[in-house]
BAZAVEX-358226 format. One record per residue (C-alpha): residue number from 1; residue in three letters; x, y, z. Coordinates in Angstrom, 2 decimals, m for minus. Layout:
N
<marpa i="NUM" aa="ALA" u="X" v="Y" w="Z"/>
...
REM end
This chain:
113
<marpa i="1" aa="MET" u="22.48" v="13.98" w="m28.68"/>
<marpa i="2" aa="LYS" u="22.92" v="14.01" w="m32.46"/>
<marpa i="3" aa="ILE" u="20.13" v="16.55" w="m32.82"/>
<marpa i="4" aa="ASN" u="21.77" v="18.87" w="m30.27"/>
<marpa i="5" aa="PHE" u="25.06" v="18.64" w="m32.14"/>
<marpa i="6" aa="LEU" u="23.29" v="19.31" w="m35.44"/>
<marpa i="7" aa="LEU" u="21.47" v="22.35" w="m34.04"/>
<marpa i="8" aa="LEU" u="24.65" v="23.70" w="m32.48"/>
<marpa i="9" aa="SER" u="26.48" v="23.25" w="m35.77"/>
<marpa i="10" aa="ILE" u="23.76" v="25.10" w="m37.69"/>
<marpa i="11" aa="PHE" u="23.79" v="27.91" w="m35.14"/>
<marpa i="12" aa="LEU" u="27.57" v="28.30" w="m35.31"/>
<marpa i="13" aa="PHE" u="27.52" v="28.24" w="m39.11"/>
<marpa i="14" aa="ALA" u="24.81" v="30.92" w="m39.15"/>
<marpa i="15" aa="CYS" u="26.83" v="33.12" w="m36.79"/>
<marpa i="16" aa="SER" u="29.97" v="32.79" w="m38.88"/>
<marpa i="17" aa="SER" u="27.99" v="33.65" w="m42.03"/>
<marpa i="18" aa="LEU" u="26.71" v="36.82" w="m40.41"/>
<marpa i="19" aa="GLN" u="30.24" v="37.87" w="m39.55"/>
<marpa i="20" aa="THR" u="31.32" v="37.38" w="m43.17"/>
<marpa i="21" aa="ASN" u="28.42" v="39.50" w="m44.41"/>
<marpa i="22" aa="ARG" u="29.35" v="42.29" w="m42.02"/>
<marpa i="23" aa="GLU" u="32.94" v="42.21" w="m43.18"/>
<marpa i="24" aa="GLN" u="31.82" v="42.49" w="m46.80"/>
<marpa i="25" aa="ASN" u="29.93" v="45.68" w="m45.97"/>
<marpa i="26" aa="VAL" u="33.09" v="47.32" w="m44.63"/>
<marpa i="27" aa="SER" u="34.74" v="49.66" w="m47.10"/>
<marpa i="28" aa="ILE" u="38.37" v="49.39" w="m48.08"/>
<marpa i="29" aa="MET" u="39.06" v="52.70" w="m46.35"/>
<marpa i="30" aa="GLN" u="37.55" v="51.44" w="m43.09"/>
<marpa i="31" aa="GLN" u="39.64" v="48.28" w="m43.30"/>
<marpa i="32" aa="LEU" u="42.82" v="50.26" w="m43.95"/>
<marpa i="33" aa="GLU" u="42.13" v="52.75" w="m41.17"/>
<marpa i="34" aa="SER" u="41.33" v="49.95" w="m38.74"/>
<marpa i="35" aa="ASP" u="44.46" v="47.95" w="m39.57"/>
<marpa i="36" aa="TYR" u="46.62" v="51.07" w="m39.36"/>
<marpa i="37" aa="SER" u="45.21" v="52.14" w="m35.99"/>
<marpa i="38" aa="ASN" u="45.69" v="48.57" w="m34.71"/>
<marpa i="39" aa="GLU" u="49.31" v="48.72" w="m35.93"/>
<marpa i="40" aa="LYS" u="48.82" v="45.88" w="m38.40"/>
<marpa i="41" aa="LEU" u="50.20" v="48.15" w="m41.13"/>
<marpa i="42" aa="THR" u="53.37" v="50.22" w="m41.14"/>
<marpa i="43" aa="ASP" u="53.32" v="53.83" w="m42.27"/>
<marpa i="44" aa="ASN" u="54.81" v="52.83" w="m45.61"/>
<marpa i="45" aa="GLU" u="52.22" v="50.09" w="m46.20"/>
<marpa i="46" aa="PHE" u="49.30" v="52.26" w="m45.12"/>
<marpa i="47" aa="TYR" u="50.13" v="55.18" w="m47.38"/>
<marpa i="48" aa="THR" u="50.99" v="52.88" w="m50.27"/>
<marpa i="49" aa="TYR" u="47.64" v="51.11" w="m49.91"/>
<marpa i="50" aa="LEU" u="45.86" v="54.47" w="m49.69"/>
<marpa i="51" aa="THR" u="47.48" v="55.39" w="m52.98"/>
<marpa i="52" aa="TYR" u="46.43" v="52.07" w="m54.49"/>
<marpa i="53" aa="SER" u="42.87" v="52.61" w="m53.27"/>
<marpa i="54" aa="VAL" u="42.63" v="55.66" w="m55.52"/>
<marpa i="55" aa="PHE" u="44.83" v="54.82" w="m58.50"/>
<marpa i="56" aa="ALA" u="45.48" v="51.06" w="m58.65"/>
<marpa i="57" aa="GLN" u="42.93" v="49.01" w="m56.72"/>
<marpa i="58" aa="GLU" u="44.13" v="45.84" w="m58.44"/>
<marpa i="59" aa="ASN" u="47.41" v="46.21" w="m56.49"/>
<marpa i="60" aa="LEU" u="45.71" v="46.08" w="m53.09"/>
<marpa i="61" aa="PRO" u="46.21" v="42.85" w="m51.13"/>
<marpa i="62" aa="LYS" u="43.27" v="40.47" w="m51.37"/>
<marpa i="63" aa="ARG" u="42.29" v="41.07" w="m47.73"/>
<marpa i="64" aa="TYR" u="41.16" v="44.56" w="m48.76"/>
<marpa i="65" aa="ASN" u="38.43" v="43.29" w="m51.02"/>
<marpa i="66" aa="GLY" u="35.58" v="45.44" w="m49.75"/>
<marpa i="67" aa="THR" u="33.84" v="48.16" w="m51.63"/>
<marpa i="68" aa="MET" u="35.45" v="51.49" w="m52.22"/>
<marpa i="69" aa="GLY" u="32.24" v="53.32" w="m51.49"/>
<marpa i="70" aa="LYS" u="31.52" v="56.84" w="m52.57"/>
<marpa i="71" aa="HIS" u="34.46" v="59.03" w="m51.87"/>
<marpa i="72" aa="ASP" u="36.42" v="61.99" w="m53.08"/>
<marpa i="73" aa="ALA" u="40.03" v="61.10" w="m53.79"/>
<marpa i="74" aa="THR" u="41.33" v="64.58" w="m52.93"/>
<marpa i="75" aa="PRO" u="41.47" v="64.06" w="m49.12"/>
<marpa i="76" aa="ILE" u="43.26" v="60.74" w="m49.61"/>
<marpa i="77" aa="ILE" u="45.80" v="62.31" w="m51.96"/>
<marpa i="78" aa="ARG" u="46.38" v="65.21" w="m49.55"/>
<marpa i="79" aa="LYS" u="46.86" v="62.77" w="m46.67"/>
<marpa i="80" aa="VAL" u="49.51" v="60.86" w="m48.62"/>
<marpa i="81" aa="GLN" u="51.17" v="64.09" w="m49.74"/>
<marpa i="82" aa="LYS" u="51.45" v="65.31" w="m46.15"/>
<marpa i="83" aa="ALA" u="52.99" v="62.02" w="m45.03"/>
<marpa i="84" aa="PHE" u="55.26" v="61.78" w="m48.07"/>
<marpa i="85" aa="PRO" u="58.42" v="63.21" w="m46.41"/>
<marpa i="86" aa="THR" u="58.15" v="60.69" w="m43.55"/>
<marpa i="87" aa="LEU" u="58.03" v="57.65" w="m45.84"/>
<marpa i="88" aa="SER" u="61.03" v="55.57" w="m46.81"/>
<marpa i="89" aa="PRO" u="62.87" v="56.58" w="m50.00"/>
<marpa i="90" aa="LYS" u="61.81" v="53.29" w="m51.62"/>
<marpa i="91" aa="THR" u="58.13" v="53.96" w="m50.86"/>
<marpa i="92" aa="GLN" u="58.45" v="57.57" w="m52.01"/>
<marpa i="93" aa="LYS" u="59.92" v="56.46" w="m55.31"/>
<marpa i="94" aa="HIS" u="57.17" v="53.87" w="m55.78"/>
<marpa i="95" aa="ILE" u="54.19" v="56.14" w="m55.10"/>
<marpa i="96" aa="LYS" u="55.61" v="59.09" w="m57.05"/>
<marpa i="97" aa="GLN" u="54.17" v="57.54" w="m60.18"/>
<marpa i="98" aa="TRP" u="50.71" v="58.46" w="m58.85"/>
<marpa i="99" aa="ILE" u="51.19" v="61.15" w="m56.22"/>
<marpa i="100" aa="LYS" u="53.52" v="64.10" w="m56.43"/>
<marpa i="101" aa="PRO" u="54.93" v="65.41" w="m53.14"/>
<marpa i="102" aa="LEU" u="53.74" v="68.76" w="m51.91"/>
<marpa i="103" aa="PRO" u="56.04" v="71.62" w="m52.92"/>
<marpa i="104" aa="PRO" u="58.12" v="73.08" w="m50.12"/>
<marpa i="105" aa="LYS" u="56.50" v="75.95" w="m48.28"/>
<marpa i="106" aa="PRO" u="57.86" v="79.33" w="m49.32"/>
<marpa i="107" aa="THR" u="59.86" v="81.07" w="m46.66"/>
<marpa i="108" aa="LYS" u="58.75" v="84.46" w="m45.46"/>
<marpa i="109" aa="PRO" u="61.16" v="87.31" w="m46.12"/>
<marpa i="110" aa="GLY" u="63.23" v="88.12" w="m43.06"/>
<marpa i="111" aa="VAL" u="62.46" v="84.78" w="m41.35"/>
<marpa i="112" aa="LYS" u="65.31" v="82.33" w="m41.02"/>
<marpa i="113" aa="PRO" u="64.41" v="78.69" w="m41.54"/>
REM end
């Protein structure tokens, strides 16, 4: 009986270790995208953390401790810039130190806004 318990314990420990290793291989971007799509993050948190992932990784919560992986920051910056008008004024003010909002689109002559 003790041997069965010991073997079961070893098996469960091994399985939990494998899960931890898999989680360590997940990039920060994958973690953020997953949490956002599962509604664990609000819009304001998601876009703030995206900004941190490029400019201030030390500000990310500890649960996003994966690797950044190879990436180009331009798509992330553009994504945050596009979402900028939808974010709360407090969040906008905070992330402005790293990301400038997109300029307003010029209006075409003769077209009323």
